[in-house]
C-alpha positions, 0 to 999 in steps of 0.5 A: 565833749561838745564842739564850741564856737567863739562868741563875744559877750560883754565884760559884765556878763563874763565877770558875773559868770566867773564869780558865780561859776567859781561858787558852783565849781564851773568855769566862766564858759561853763556857767554861761552855757548853763545859763543859756540852757536854763534860758532856752528851757524857760523860753520854750515853756511859758509854764515854768517859773524860774523863781520857783525852780530856783527856790527848790534848788536853794532849798526854800521850796518843796520839789513836789510843789512844782509843775511837771515841767518845773520838776524837769528843769530841777532834775536837769540842774541836779543832774548837771551838779552831780555830774560836775561833782563826780568828775572832781572826785578822786576817792582812791586818792583821798583814801590813800592820803588818809591811810585808809583801806577801801573796797570797790567793784571791778568792771566784772563786779568782783570785789577788789580790796585796796589796803591802807598805805603807810604814811597816811593819817589814820585820823582823817 
């Protein structure tokens, strides 16, 4: 994890980051860092339209219509969103809670079978 440095921000920005971050499964600090990364990339490239990038991320525009630089910004955002969602997943727990069996590969590529646990709901 990256080191952090304390900084002061105004209350309105913090409140916005907390609100938007909650919808995106990010803390206020993570949301502000996200906005800062986007801003850095946009300022570094005068050929990137944030509106076009946002339209793709929201499903209102086709990815293939973007420039190469805009596509790079979209891919970076997708990567961040996927990483955050993967970190929050615990499929083993979900399967156990629902009483379902599952298989996975161990670090050597061998199949490991996990039987259903008693007490879980088979309907889930």
